[in-house]
C-alpha positions as CSV (number, residue, x, y, z in Angstrom):
1,X,100.9,67.6,80.2
2,X,99.1,65.8,83.2
3,X,97.4,63.6,80.8
4,X,100.5,62.6,79.3
5,X,102.3,62.4,82.7
6,X,99.2,59.5,83.3
7,X,99.5,58.3,80.3
8,X,103.4,57.5,80.5
9,X,102.7,56.3,83.8
10,X,100.8,53.5,82.6
11,X,102.3,52.7,80.0
12,X,105.8,52.3,82.3
13,X,104.0,50.4,85.1
14,X,102.5,48.2,81.7
15,X,105.4,47.4,80.4
16,X,108.0,46.8,83.6
17,X,107.5,43.0,83.4
18,X,108.1,42.5,79.6
19,X,110.7,45.2,79.0
20,X,112.6,47.2,82.1
21,X,114.8,49.8,79.7
22,X,111.4,50.6,77.9
23,X,109.5,50.9,81.5
24,X,112.4,53.1,82.7
25,X,112.2,55.4,79.9
26,X,108.3,55.6,80.7
27,X,109.0,56.3,84.3
28,X,111.5,58.9,83.4
29,X,109.2,60.9,80.8
30,X,106.3,60.8,84.4
31,X,108.5,61.9,86.7
32,X,109.4,64.7,84.4
33,X,106.0,65.1,83.0
34,X,104.7,65.8,86.7
35,X,107.5,67.8,88.4
36,X,107.1,70.6,85.2
37,X,103.4,70.6,86.1
38,X,104.1,71.1,89.8
39,X,106.8,73.6,89.0
40,X,104.2,75.5,86.8
41,X,101.6,75.6,89.5
42,X,104.2,76.6,91.8
43,X,105.1,79.9,89.4
44,X,101.6,80.7,88.6
45,X,101.0,80.5,92.3
46,X,104.0,82.9,92.8
47,X,103.4,85.3,90.1
48,X,99.8,86.0,91.8
49,X,101.0,86.5,95.3
50,X,103.9,89.1,94.3
51,X,101.4,91.3,91.9
52,X,100.5,93.8,94.7
53,X,100.0,96.9,93.0
54,X,101.6,100.0,94.7
55,X,99.1,102.6,95.8
56,X,98.3,105.2,93.3
57,X,99.6,108.9,93.6
58,X,97.5,110.7,92.0
59,X,97.6,114.9,92.2
60,X,96.1,117.9,91.9
61,X,97.8,121.4,90.6
62,X,96.2,124.5,92.1
63,X,97.0,127.6,90.2
64,X,96.2,131.3,90.8
65,X,95.3,133.2,87.3
66,X,96.4,136.5,88.9
67,X,99.4,135.7,90.5
68,X,102.4,132.9,89.9
69,X,101.0,130.9,92.9
70,X,100.8,127.5,92.1
71,X,100.4,124.2,94.6
72,X,100.6,120.9,94.0
73,X,98.4,118.8,96.2
74,X,97.3,115.4,97.0
75,X,94.6,114.7,95.1
76,X,90.8,114.3,97.1
77,X,87.7,112.9,96.2
78,X,85.5,115.4,94.5
79,X,88.7,117.4,92.6
80,X,87.5,118.1,89.4
81,X,89.5,121.0,87.2
82,X,88.3,124.4,87.0
83,X,87.0,123.7,90.1
84,X,87.5,127.1,92.4
85,X,88.7,126.7,95.8
86,X,88.9,130.2,97.2
87,X,91.2,132.9,98.0
88,X,94.9,132.9,96.7
89,X,97.2,132.8,99.9
90,X,99.6,135.4,97.6
91,X,97.1,137.9,96.4
92,X,94.1,137.4,98.2
93,X,91.7,137.2,95.1
94,X,89.6,134.4,95.1
95,X,90.4,133.2,92.2
96,X,92.3,129.9,93.2
97,X,91.0,127.1,91.2
98,X,92.6,123.2,90.0
99,X,93.9,123.7,86.6
100,X,95.4,119.9,86.3
101,X,95.1,116.7,87.8
102,X,97.7,113.4,87.1
103,X,99.3,110.5,88.0
104,X,102.7,110.4,89.5
105,X,103.9,107.2,89.8
106,X,106.3,104.7,87.8
107,X,106.8,104.9,84.5
108,X,104.8,101.9,82.5
109,X,106.7,99.3,80.5
């Protein structure tokens, strides 16, 4: 588009002395082309500036197989499914483990 703008600007300047109406038309096309390029550049820059991703909210599900205790906690580095965590706070048996890990956030379109 910038090439068209420069080309029509060159045509407008070269035909200005012979035909003013045609030169005005070429100049108008050149101005519109430059304007389109400038607006496109600002639109792209604004799109990149607004694309701040939200922090991920990853959760771990902790369950006890002996009783009905279930806890949802924030994911920590090193968490994996079937990781043994220790004693259950409800029944006191050392069988608390991570049974699932999921992403809790806005749904993608």
